[in-house]
ChimeraX commands (.cxc) that place a marker at each C-alpha (Angstrom):
marker #1 position 5.35,-3.71,4.01 radius 0.5
marker #1 position 8.73,-5.18,4.91 radius 0.5
marker #1 position 11.17,-5.42,2.03 radius 0.5
marker #1 position 8.48,-5.00,-0.66 radius 0.5
marker #1 position 8.20,-1.24,-0.09 radius 0.5
marker #1 position 11.81,-0.32,-0.86 radius 0.5
marker #1 position 11.98,-2.87,-3.69 radius 0.5
marker #1 position 8.82,-1.44,-5.27 radius 0.5
marker #1 position 10.14,2.09,-4.73 radius 0.5
marker #1 position 13.39,1.20,-6.50 radius 0.5
marker #1 position 11.47,-0.41,-9.37 radius 0.5
marker #1 position 9.15,2.59,-9.74 radius 0.5
marker #1 position 12.07,5.03,-9.69 radius 0.5
marker #1 position 13.91,2.92,-12.26 radius 0.5
marker #1 position 11.03,3.21,-14.76 radius 0.5
marker #1 position 10.82,6.97,-14.34 radius 0.5
marker #1 position 8.38,7.53,-11.49 radius 0.5
marker #1 position 9.47,10.53,-9.41 radius 0.5
marker #1 position 9.85,11.03,-5.67 radius 0.5
marker #1 position 6.65,13.05,-5.54 radius 0.5
marker #1 position 4.74,10.21,-7.13 radius 0.5
marker #1 position 6.15,7.69,-4.63 radius 0.5
marker #1 position 5.07,9.99,-1.82 radius 0.5
marker #1 position 1.60,10.20,-3.38 radius 0.5
marker #1 position 1.42,6.39,-3.62 radius 0.5
marker #1 position 2.35,6.14,0.05 radius 0.5
marker #1 position -0.36,8.65,0.96 radius 0.5
marker #1 position -2.84,6.83,-1.24 radius 0.5
marker #1 position -2.22,3.64,0.77 radius 0.5
marker #1 position -3.45,5.46,3.86 radius 0.5
marker #1 position -6.38,7.01,2.01 radius 0.5
marker #1 position -7.58,3.65,0.69 radius 0.5
marker #1 position -7.76,2.43,4.30 radius 0.5
marker #1 position -11.13,4.19,4.47 radius 0.5
marker #1 position -12.35,1.03,2.71 radius 0.5
marker #1 position -12.41,-0.69,6.11 radius 0.5
marker #1 position -15.19,1.62,7.29 radius 0.5
marker #1 position -17.43,0.36,4.51 radius 0.5
marker #1 position -16.17,-3.23,4.54 radius 0.5
marker #1 position -17.39,-3.70,8.11 radius 0.5
marker #1 position -20.95,-3.18,6.86 radius 0.5
marker #1 position -21.02,-6.15,4.52 radius 0.5
marker #1 position -18.27,-8.55,5.64 radius 0.5
marker #1 position -20.46,-9.72,8.52 radius 0.5
marker #1 position -22.92,-11.09,5.96 radius 0.5
marker #1 position -20.34,-13.18,4.08 radius 0.5
marker #1 position -20.90,-16.89,4.66 radius 0.5
marker #1 position -17.60,-18.29,3.40 radius 0.5
marker #1 position -15.22,-15.93,5.20 radius 0.5
marker #1 position -12.10,-18.05,4.73 radius 0.5
marker #1 position -12.66,-18.16,0.97 radius 0.5
marker #1 position -13.27,-14.41,0.93 radius 0.5
marker #1 position -10.05,-13.68,2.87 radius 0.5
marker #1 position -8.01,-16.02,0.66 radius 0.5
marker #1 position -9.55,-14.48,-2.47 radius 0.5
marker #1 position -8.74,-10.95,-1.27 radius 0.5
marker #1 position -5.18,-12.03,-0.45 radius 0.5
marker #1 position -4.78,-13.56,-3.91 radius 0.5
marker #1 position -6.20,-10.45,-5.60 radius 0.5
marker #1 position -3.86,-8.28,-3.51 radius 0.5
marker #1 position -0.81,-10.29,-4.57 radius 0.5
marker #1 position -1.81,-10.12,-8.24 radius 0.5
marker #1 position -2.50,-6.36,-8.07 radius 0.5
marker #1 position 0.70,-5.60,-6.15 radius 0.5
marker #1 position 3.02,-7.60,-8.43 radius 0.5
marker #1 position 1.42,-6.81,-11.80 radius 0.5
marker #1 position 3.21,-3.41,-12.01 radius 0.5
marker #1 position 6.29,-5.40,-13.04 radius 0.5
marker #1 position 4.53,-5.96,-16.38 radius 0.5
marker #1 position 3.52,-2.31,-16.83 radius 0.5
marker #1 position 6.67,-1.25,-18.76 radius 0.5
marker #1 position 6.41,-4.32,-20.98 radius 0.5
marker #1 position 2.70,-4.12,-21.77 radius 0.5
marker #1 position 1.81,-0.41,-21.74 radius 0.5
marker #1 position 3.12,2.71,-23.42 radius 0.5
marker #1 position 5.23,5.04,-21.24 radius 0.5
marker #1 position 2.37,7.54,-20.93 radius 0.5
marker #1 position 0.29,4.93,-19.10 radius 0.5
marker #1 position 2.99,3.68,-16.69 radius 0.5
marker #1 position 2.16,5.99,-13.79 radius 0.5
marker #1 position -1.65,5.76,-14.02 radius 0.5
marker #1 position -1.40,1.96,-14.24 radius 0.5
marker #1 position 0.87,1.82,-11.19 radius 0.5
marker #1 position -1.52,4.12,-9.28 radius 0.5
marker #1 position -4.48,1.94,-10.22 radius 0.5
marker #1 position -2.82,-1.40,-9.45 radius 0.5
marker #1 position -1.39,-0.20,-6.15 radius 0.5
marker #1 position -4.76,1.21,-5.10 radius 0.5
marker #1 position -6.45,-2.04,-6.07 radius 0.5
marker #1 position -3.96,-4.04,-3.99 radius 0.5
marker #1 position -4.47,-1.77,-0.97 radius 0.5
marker #1 position -8.24,-2.00,-1.48 radius 0.5
marker #1 position -8.21,-5.79,-1.20 radius 0.5
marker #1 position -5.99,-5.65,1.90 radius 0.5
marker #1 position -8.40,-3.30,3.65 radius 0.5
marker #1 position -11.45,-5.18,2.42 radius 0.5
marker #1 position -10.42,-8.28,4.36 radius 0.5
marker #1 position -9.07,-6.51,7.46 radius 0.5
marker #1 position -12.35,-6.45,9.45 radius 0.5
marker #1 position -12.57,-10.25,9.22 radius 0.5
marker #1 position -8.88,-10.72,10.09 radius 0.5
marker #1 position -9.17,-8.29,12.99 radius 0.5
marker #1 position -12.14,-10.22,14.32 radius 0.5
marker #1 position -10.24,-13.51,14.06 radius 0.5
marker #1 position -7.16,-12.06,15.78 radius 0.5
marker #1 position -9.29,-10.75,18.62 radius 0.5
marker #1 position -10.85,-14.18,19.21 radius 0.5
marker #1 position -7.93,-16.58,18.65 radius 0.5
marker #1 position -5.76,-15.88,21.72 radius 0.5
marker #1 position -7.19,-17.01,25.06 radius 0.5
marker #1 position -8.57,-14.18,27.15 radius 0.5
marker #1 position -5.72,-14.44,29.67 radius 0.5
marker #1 position -3.13,-13.78,26.90 radius 0.5
marker #1 position -5.14,-11.47,24.63 radius 0.5
marker #1 position -3.85,-8.11,25.93 radius 0.5
marker #1 position -0.22,-9.22,25.78 radius 0.5
marker #1 position -0.71,-10.62,22.27 radius 0.5
marker #1 position -2.37,-7.44,20.97 radius 0.5
marker #1 position 0.27,-5.17,22.54 radius 0.5
marker #1 position 3.16,-7.24,21.15 radius 0.5
marker #1 position 1.54,-7.27,17.72 radius 0.5
marker #1 position 1.01,-3.49,17.82 radius 0.5
marker #1 position 4.58,-2.91,18.93 radius 0.5
marker #1 position 5.89,-5.17,16.18 radius 0.5
marker #1 position 3.84,-3.37,13.54 radius 0.5
marker #1 position 5.04,0.02,14.80 radius 0.5
marker #1 position 8.69,-1.03,14.63 radius 0.5
marker #1 position 8.12,-2.45,11.13 radius 0.5
marker #1 position 6.48,0.77,9.90 radius 0.5
marker #1 position 9.32,2.89,11.31 radius 0.5
marker #1 position 11.91,0.66,9.62 radius 0.5
marker #1 position 9.98,0.66,6.33 radius 0.5
marker #1 position 9.66,4.47,6.45 radius 0.5
marker #1 position 13.40,4.78,7.00 radius 0.5
marker #1 position 14.09,2.43,4.07 radius 0.5
marker #1 position 11.66,4.35,1.83 radius 0.5
marker #1 position 13.46,7.58,2.64 radius 0.5
marker #1 position 16.89,6.02,2.09 radius 0.5
marker #1 position 15.89,4.67,-1.33 radius 0.5
marker #1 position 14.28,7.97,-2.36 radius 0.5
marker #1 position 17.37,9.92,-1.30 radius 0.5
marker #1 position 19.50,7.85,-3.69 radius 0.5
marker #1 position 17.72,9.42,-6.69 radius 0.5
marker #1 position 18.43,13.06,-7.52 radius 0.5
marker #1 position 15.44,15.35,-7.92 radius 0.5
marker #1 position 14.51,16.32,-11.48 radius 0.5
marker #1 position 12.75,19.68,-11.46 radius 0.5
marker #1 position 9.80,20.11,-13.80 radius 0.5
marker #1 position 8.90,16.40,-14.08 radius 0.5
marker #1 position 6.21,14.27,-12.49 radius 0.5
marker #1 position 2.59,14.87,-11.64 radius 0.5
marker #1 position 3.29,17.03,-8.60 radius 0.5
marker #1 position 5.46,20.10,-9.02 radius 0.5
marker #1 position 6.47,22.99,-6.82 radius 0.5
marker #1 position 5.85,26.40,-8.38 radius 0.5
marker #1 position 6.44,29.53,-6.38 radius 0.5
marker #1 position 6.60,27.60,-3.10 radius 0.5
marker #1 position 3.23,25.89,-3.68 radius 0.5
marker #1 position 2.45,22.40,-4.93 radius 0.5
marker #1 position 0.48,22.01,-8.12 radius 0.5
marker #1 position -0.90,18.93,-9.79 radius 0.5
marker #1 position -0.71,18.51,-13.56 radius 0.5
marker #1 position -2.86,15.36,-13.73 radius 0.5
marker link #1:1,2 radius 0.2
marker link #1:2,3 radius 0.2
marker link #1:3,4 radius 0.2
marker link #1:4,5 radius 0.2
marker link #1:5,6 radius 0.2
marker link #1:6,7 radius 0.2
marker link #1:7,8 radius 0.2
marker link #1:8,9 radius 0.2
marker link #1:9,10 radius 0.2
marker link #1:10,11 radius 0.2
marker link #1:11,12 radius 0.2
marker link #1:12,13 radius 0.2
marker link #1:13,14 radius 0.2
marker link #1:14,15 radius 0.2
marker link #1:15,16 radius 0.2
marker link #1:16,17 radius 0.2
marker link #1:17,18 radius 0.2
marker link #1:18,19 radius 0.2
marker link #1:19,20 radius 0.2
marker link #1:20,21 radius 0.2
marker link #1:21,22 radius 0.2
marker link #1:22,23 radius 0.2
marker link #1:23,24 radius 0.2
marker link #1:24,25 radius 0.2
marker link #1:25,26 radius 0.2
marker link #1:26,27 radius 0.2
marker link #1:27,28 radius 0.2
marker link #1:28,29 radius 0.2
marker link #1:29,30 radius 0.2
marker link #1:30,31 radius 0.2
marker link #1:31,32 radius 0.2
marker link #1:32,33 radius 0.2
marker link #1:33,34 radius 0.2
marker link #1:34,35 radius 0.2
marker link #1:35,36 radius 0.2
marker link #1:36,37 radius 0.2
marker link #1:37,38 radius 0.2
marker link #1:38,39 radius 0.2
marker link #1:39,40 radius 0.2
marker link #1:40,41 radius 0.2
marker link #1:41,42 radius 0.2
marker link #1:42,43 radius 0.2
marker link #1:43,44 radius 0.2
marker link #1:44,45 radius 0.2
marker link #1:45,46 radius 0.2
marker link #1:46,47 radius 0.2
marker link #1:47,48 radius 0.2
marker link #1:48,49 radius 0.2
marker link #1:49,50 radius 0.2
marker link #1:50,51 radius 0.2
marker link #1:51,52 radius 0.2
marker link #1:52,53 radius 0.2
marker link #1:53,54 radius 0.2
marker link #1:54,55 radius 0.2
marker link #1:55,56 radius 0.2
marker link #1:56,57 radius 0.2
marker link #1:57,58 radius 0.2
marker link #1:58,59 radius 0.2
marker link #1:59,60 radius 0.2
marker link #1:60,61 radius 0.2
marker link #1:61,62 radius 0.2
marker link #1:62,63 radius 0.2
marker link #1:63,64 radius 0.2
marker link #1:64,65 radius 0.2
marker link #1:65,66 radius 0.2
marker link #1:66,67 radius 0.2
marker link #1:67,68 radius 0.2
marker link #1:68,69 radius 0.2
marker link #1:69,70 radius 0.2
marker link #1:70,71 radius 0.2
marker link #1:71,72 radius 0.2
marker link #1:72,73 radius 0.2
marker link #1:73,74 radius 0.2
marker link #1:74,75 radius 0.2
marker link #1:75,76 radius 0.2
marker link #1:76,77 radius 0.2
marker link #1:77,78 radius 0.2
marker link #1:78,79 radius 0.2
marker link #1:79,80 radius 0.2
marker link #1:80,81 radius 0.2
marker link #1:81,82 radius 0.2
marker link #1:82,83 radius 0.2
marker link #1:83,84 radius 0.2
marker link #1:84,85 radius 0.2
marker link #1:85,86 radius 0.2
marker link #1:86,87 radius 0.2
marker link #1:87,88 radius 0.2
marker link #1:88,89 radius 0.2
marker link #1:89,90 radius 0.2
marker link #1:90,91 radius 0.2
marker link #1:91,92 radius 0.2
marker link #1:92,93 radius 0.2
marker link #1:93,94 radius 0.2
marker link #1:94,95 radius 0.2
marker link #1:95,96 radius 0.2
marker link #1:96,97 radius 0.2
marker link #1:97,98 radius 0.2
marker link #1:98,99 radius 0.2
marker link #1:99,100 radius 0.2
marker link #1:100,101 radius 0.2
marker link #1:101,102 radius 0.2
marker link #1:102,103 radius 0.2
marker link #1:103,104 radius 0.2
marker link #1:104,105 radius 0.2
marker link #1:105,106 radius 0.2
marker link #1:106,107 radius 0.2
marker link #1:107,108 radius 0.2
marker link #1:108,109 radius 0.2
marker link #1:109,110 radius 0.2
marker link #1:110,111 radius 0.2
marker link #1:111,112 radius 0.2
marker link #1:112,113 radius 0.2
marker link #1:113,114 radius 0.2
marker link #1:114,115 radius 0.2
marker link #1:115,116 radius 0.2
marker link #1:116,117 radius 0.2
marker link #1:117,118 radius 0.2
marker link #1:118,119 radius 0.2
marker link #1:119,120 radius 0.2
marker link #1:120,121 radius 0.2
marker link #1:121,122 radius 0.2
marker link #1:122,123 radius 0.2
marker link #1:123,124 radius 0.2
marker link #1:124,125 radius 0.2
marker link #1:125,126 radius 0.2
marker link #1:126,127 radius 0.2
marker link #1:127,128 radius 0.2
marker link #1:128,129 radius 0.2
marker link #1:129,130 radius 0.2
marker link #1:130,131 radius 0.2
marker link #1:131,132 radius 0.2
marker link #1:132,133 radius 0.2
marker link #1:133,134 radius 0.2
marker link #1:134,135 radius 0.2
marker link #1:135,136 radius 0.2
marker link #1:136,137 radius 0.2
marker link #1:137,138 radius 0.2
marker link #1:138,139 radius 0.2
marker link #1:139,140 radius 0.2
marker link #1:140,141 radius 0.2
marker link #1:141,142 radius 0.2
marker link #1:142,143 radius 0.2
marker link #1:143,144 radius 0.2
marker link #1:144,145 radius 0.2
marker link #1:145,146 radius 0.2
marker link #1:146,147 radius 0.2
marker link #1:147,148 radius 0.2
marker link #1:148,149 radius 0.2
marker link #1:149,150 radius 0.2
marker link #1:150,151 radius 0.2
marker link #1:151,152 radius 0.2
marker link #1:152,153 radius 0.2
marker link #1:153,154 radius 0.2
marker link #1:154,155 radius 0.2
marker link #1:155,156 radius 0.2
marker link #1:156,157 radius 0.2
marker link #1:157,158 radius 0.2
marker link #1:158,159 radius 0.2
marker link #1:159,160 radius 0.2
marker link #1:160,161 radius 0.2
marker link #1:161,162 radius 0.2
marker link #1:162,163 radius 0.2
view
């Protein structure tokens, strides 16, 4: 996530995406992680694992940075659906390769250092996620709420979806 999350959030807000939609995109990232459950089934059968991981990484980069072209290429009505689709596609490719990367990370460190390596990596990821969440919130708080706009709206204390 790192700096890309707040930068993407700022970009999305600048083209008219609302706070609710950013929150939905963040939730969608977690939902797409279910891909890993299915990826485990077939990634063991892949012969050229390095090529597969590099291909998934390349597809992720393309899908995650293509939203920059959305305002230039598509009409305003298609901005949000295109960003949803491209973001989901990027997350899909990340989670598709994770079983292979996880397997590699569990085998690379020597057994005497494995537990320390895994715990340091987990701690580092936790700190990064906390920092990224704080930055997301800070960027979102810079934009005033516009009632009545966006896919998700609050009506009578309940959320409704107009998509």
